[in-house]
C-alpha positions in Angstrom: 1.0 -42.8 -30.0 -1.9 -44.3 -28.6 -5.0 -42.2 -27.4 -4.6 -42.5 -23.5 -8.4 -43.2 -23.0 -10.2 -42.1 -19.9 -8.4 -40.9 -16.9 -9.1 -43.5 -14.1 -6.7 -42.6 -11.3 -6.5 -39.8 -8.8 -4.8 -36.4 -9.7 -1.5 -35.3 -8.4 -0.2 -32.1 -6.9 3.0 -31.2 -8.3 5.4 -30.0 -5.1 9.0 -30.0 -6.8 10.3 -30.1 -10.1 14.3 -31.3 -10.6 15.4 -30.1 -14.0 19.1 -31.0 -15.0 21.2 -30.2 -17.9 21.6 -33.7 -19.0 19.1 -36.8 -18.6 18.7 -38.0 -15.0 19.9 -41.5 -14.8 17.2 -43.8 -13.9 18.8 -45.0 -10.7 18.6 -41.7 -9.3 14.8 -41.6 -10.2 14.5 -45.0 -8.7 16.0 -43.6 -5.4 14.3 -40.4 -5.4 10.7 -42.6 -5.8 11.6 -44.5 -2.7 12.8 -41.4 -0.4 10.3 -41.2 2.6 7.8 -38.3 2.0 7.9 -38.9 -2.3 4.4 -40.2 -2.9 4.6 -39.8 -6.6 7.1 -39.1 -9.8 6.5 -38.3 -13.5 9.5 -37.8 -15.6 9.3 -35.5 -18.4 11.6 -33.7 -20.9 11.9 -30.0 -20.4 13.5 -27.2 -22.2 12.8 -23.6 -23.6 12.7 -21.7 -26.8 12.4 -17.9 -27.4 10.0 -16.3 -30.3 10.3 -12.9 -30.5 11.6 -12.0 -26.9 9.0 -14.3 -25.1 10.4 -17.2 -23.5 8.4 -20.3 -23.4 9.1 -22.8 -21.7 7.7 -26.5 -22.8 7.8 -30.4 -22.0 7.6 -33.4 -23.7 5.6 -35.7 -21.9 3.4 -39.1 -21.9 -0.1 -37.8 -22.0 -1.5 -40.7 -20.4 0.2 -40.2 -17.3 1.4 -36.7 -17.4 -2.3 -35.5 -17.3 -2.7 -36.5 -13.5 -0.5 -33.8 -12.7 -2.4 -30.9 -14.5 -5.2 -28.4 -13.5 -8.2 -30.4 -12.9 -10.3 -29.2 -15.7 -7.1 -30.0 -18.0 -6.7 -33.4 -16.6 -10.0 -34.4 -17.0 -10.6 -33.0 -20.5 -9.9 -36.3 -22.6 -9.8 -34.6 -26.0 -6.4 -32.2 -24.8 -5.0 -35.3 -24.0 -5.7 -37.0 -27.1 -4.6 -34.4 -29.3 -1.1 -34.4 -27.5 -1.0 -38.0 -28.2 -1.5 -37.6 -31.9 1.4 -35.4 -32.3 -0.2 -32.0 -31.5 0.4 -29.0 -28.8 -1.4 -28.1 -25.6 -0.6 -24.5 -24.9 -1.7 -21.8 -22.6 -4.5 -20.2 -24.3 -3.5 -16.7 -24.3 -0.1 -17.2 -25.1 -1.1 -19.5 -27.7 -2.9 -16.8 -29.7 0.2 -14.8 -29.3 2.6 -17.1 -30.9 0.1 -18.9 -33.2 0.9 -18.4 -37.1 -2.2 -18.6 -39.8 -1.8 -22.6 -39.7 -2.5 -22.4 -35.9 1.3 -23.6 -35.3 3.9 -22.6 -33.1 7.8 -22.2 -34.5 9.4 -23.7 -31.9 12.3 -21.0 -31.6 13.1 -17.7 -33.3 15.3 -19.2 -36.0 14.3 -19.5 -39.4 14.9 -23.4 -39.4 12.9 -24.2 -36.0 10.5 -26.7 -36.4 6.5 -25.9 -36.4 3.9 -27.8 -34.1 0.4 -27.5 -34.8 -1.4 -26.4 -31.5 -4.5 -29.0 -31.0 -5.7 -27.6 -27.7 -5.7 -24.4 -25.6 -5.4 -25.7 -22.2 -3.7 -24.2 -19.0 -1.6 -26.6 -17.8 -1.0 -25.4 -14.6 -2.1 -22.6 -12.0 -0.5 -19.3 -13.3 0.8 -18.8 -9.5 2.5 -22.1 -10.1 6.9 -21.5 -9.9 7.0 -24.2 -12.7 5.7 -22.0 -15.3 4.9 -24.8 -17.8 3.5 -22.8 -20.9 3.1 -25.6 -23.4 3.4 -29.5 -23.8 3.9 -32.1 -26.6 4.5 -35.9 -26.5 7.5 -37.3 -26.3 8.1 -38.7 -30.0 8.9 -34.8 -30.5 12.2 -35.1 -28.0 14.3 -36.0 -30.6 12.6 -33.6 -33.4 13.0 -30.9 -31.1 16.6 -31.9 -30.1 15.5 -32.1 -26.7 17.6 -33.7 -23.7 15.3 -37.1 -22.8 14.1 -37.4 -19.4 15.8 -34.3 -17.9 12.9 -33.4 -15.7 11.0 -34.8 -12.8 7.8 -33.6 -11.2 7.5 -34.9 -7.5 4.4 -35.1 -5.4 4.9 -35.2 -1.4 1.5 -35.7 -0.4 1.2 -34.7 3.3 4.8 -34.3 3.5 6.1 -30.7 3.4 8.7 -30.4 0.0 11.1 -28.3 2.0 11.6 -31.1 4.7 13.3 -33.3 1.8 14.5 -30.4 -0.5 18.1 -31.3 1.0 17.9 -34.9 0.1 16.7 -34.6 -3.1 19.6 -31.9 -3.8 21.8 -34.5 -2.7 20.4 -37.1 -5.0 20.1 -35.4 -8.2 23.7 -33.8 -8.4 25.0 -30.3 -8.9 24.1 -30.2 -12.4 20.2 -30.2 -11.7 18.0 -27.7 -9.9 15.4 -28.6 -7.5 12.6 -26.2 -7.2 10.0 -26.2 -4.8 6.3 -25.5 -6.6 4.1 -23.0 -5.5 3.0 -19.4 -5.5 6.2 -18.3 -3.7 8.8 -18.2 -6.2 12.5 -19.0 -4.3 15.0 -16.7 -6.0 17.6 -18.4 -4.0 17.1 -21.7 -5.7 19.4 -22.7 -8.8 17.4 -22.3 -11.8 18.4 -24.3 -15.3 17.9 -23.2 -18.9 18.0 -25.3 -22.2 17.6 -23.8 -25.5 16.0 -25.9 -28.1 14.4 -25.0 -31.7 17.5 -22.5 -32.5 19.9 -22.9 -35.1 22.5 -21.4 -32.4 21.3 -24.2 -29.7 24.4 -26.3 -29.6 26.4 -23.0 -29.7 24.8 -21.8 -26.8 24.8 -24.8 -24.2 22.6 -25.0 -21.2 23.5 -23.6 -18.1 22.5 -22.9 -14.1 21.5 -20.0 -12.6 20.3 -18.2 -9.6 18.4 -15.1 -9.6 18.6 -11.6 -7.3 15.9 -9.5 -5.8 16.2 -6.8 -8.4 15.6 -8.9 -11.7 18.9 -9.8 -12.5 20.6 -13.2 -12.8 24.0 -14.8 -12.1 24.8 -17.7 -14.8 27.1 -20.2 -13.8 30.9 -19.2 -14.0 31.6 -21.9 -16.1 29.3 -21.0 -18.7 30.2 -17.5 -18.8 33.8 -18.2 -18.9 33.2 -20.7 -21.8 30.8 -18.1 -23.7 31.1 -14.7 -22.9 33.9 -12.4 -24.6 34.7 -8.6 -24.3 35.9 -7.2 -27.6 36.6 -4.1 -29.5 34.0 -4.0 -32.6 33.7 -0.9 -34.9 31.2 1.7 -34.4 30.5 1.3 -31.1 33.5 0.0 -29.2 33.9 -2.4 -26.3 31.1 -4.9 -26.1 30.6 -8.0 -23.8 28.9 -10.8 -26.1 28.3 -14.4 -26.5 31.4 -15.4 -28.6 28.9 -17.0 -31.0 27.6 -13.6 -32.1 30.3 -11.9 -32.3 31.8 -12.6 -35.4 28.5 -11.8 -37.3 28.1 -8.2 -35.1 31.9 -7.7 -36.4 30.5 -8.1 -40.1 27.4 -6.4 -39.8 29.1 -3.5 -38.2 32.1 -3.5 -40.8 29.7 -3.4 -43.5 27.5 -0.4 -42.2 30.9 1.5 -41.4 32.0 0.3 -45.2 28.9 1.8 -46.6 29.0 5.3 -44.9 26.3 4.5 -42.4 28.0 5.1 -39.3 26.5 7.9 -38.5 23.2 6.4 -38.2 24.6 4.5 -35.1 25.4 6.4 -31.6 27.8 4.9 -29.6 27.0 7.0 -26.8 23.5 5.2 -26.6 24.6 1.5 -26.8 22.3 -0.1 -24.3 24.1 -3.4 -24.0 24.7 -7.0 -25.2 25.3 -9.5 -22.4 23.0 -8.5 -19.6 22.0 -11.5 -17.5 18.4 -10.3 -16.3 14.9 -11.4 -16.8 12.3 -10.0 -18.8 10.7 -7.0 -16.6 8.1 -7.8 -14.4 8.3 -11.9 -15.0 10.7 -14.7 -14.1 11.7 -15.0 -17.7 15.0 -15.1 -18.9 15.8 -11.9 -21.4 17.8 -13.0 -24.8 20.4 -10.8 -23.6 21.0 -13.2 -20.5 22.7 -15.5 -23.3 24.6 -12.9 -24.8 22.8 -13.2 -28.0 21.2 -9.3 -28.4 22.6 -5.9 -28.7 20.5 -2.6 -28.3 21.4 0.3 -30.1 19.8 4.0 -30.3 18.2 3.2 -27.3 16.4 6.7 -26.3 14.8 7.0 -29.7 13.7 3.4 -30.2 12.0 2.7 -26.8 9.5 -0.5 -26.4 5.7 -0.5 -28.2 7.3 2.3 -30.2 7.8 2.5 -34.2 10.9 4.2 -33.0 13.6 5.7 -35.5 15.8 2.9 -36.5 17.6 3.5 -40.3 15.9 0.9 -42.4 19.2 0.5 -44.3 20.7 -0.4 -40.9 18.0 -2.9 -40.4 18.6 -4.6 -43.5 22.0 -5.0 -42.8 21.3 -6.6 -39.7 18.9 -9.1 -41.3 21.2 -9.9 -44.3 23.9 -11.1 -41.5 21.5 -13.1 -39.8 20.0 -11.0 -37.2 16.2 -10.3 -36.1 14.8 -6.9 -35.5 12.5 -6.4 -32.9 10.6 -3.4 -34.7 8.7 -5.8 -36.4 7.2 -7.8 -33.4 3.8 -8.1 -31.7 5.0 -5.5 -29.1 7.8 -3.6 -30.8 11.6 -3.6 -29.4 13.2 -1.6 -32.3 16.4 -0.8 -30.4 17.0 -4.6 -30.0 19.0 -7.1 -32.6 19.2 -10.5 -31.7 21.2 -13.3 -33.5 18.5 -15.5 -35.6 21.0 -17.7 -37.5 24.5 -18.4 -38.4 25.8 -16.6 -41.5 29.5 -17.0 -42.8 31.3 -14.8 -44.5 31.7 -15.6 -48.0 
């Protein structure tokens, strides 16, 4: 992609984000652009991935036009957008240094097969108080490589018009599959949100869903997604669990092997901490992997976050064999936590 060159047009304030599970039709984008009170729009492709238990929201953009929507210092730094145009990532400094590997690259998902993108710039895209919460950007050539939904996001500037004034019209135009979020420091927990996982070997199995949030940090995934993906079954050792159907075969396999090898005594069913628990990570507006039903917490009392924990290493090894990642090795440890990392079929 060609370098964007010097910034010549005035900066824009992102007032509203429309985020859809599917590509926003061109006629919808055109209708929104003509709406009274809309002064500018910008198409983006937005998604999330998980690395350890960190949810990262990122977008594939046209760096030449998207830069006008960024924080003033970032927008005016040509080198940031030259690097993005060249195929590298611009990422919030603190997060980038936390997630980068030894080659200064970020693995775009928790699975072993997730693509790597090299960090070209540490840059704050939006103010930390902005509800958009965009952590990183890449150029739009990454859309097919990262299996993103193309042009499923639309940034909107309303200028002197209050975004609340046109919110109902935007919702009508965007349709039922899209969320319409007013951006700013006051996060609207009542607004419909959207999540789309990419970079995961499980991405197609998990799918995208809309959800609303509650004041206590729990969330409400749309009923159709829950009915299609979440199951309550009996499994060895633990008993009744409610998890994503994509995880259940391997969870049964791993617990069966633990039982067959005489290691069940190292898992206490009374200390089971849950699987499908739709909530944010405590103190954030970022979804937990439990919200997808793809993680399970075991032996909770002796394996608290930030500790080495007491998980038996043989148990850990068997979980890894069956495609699970263990939280005990993370930067901020979570030794009770196992999450599905890849599909493994019994053979």
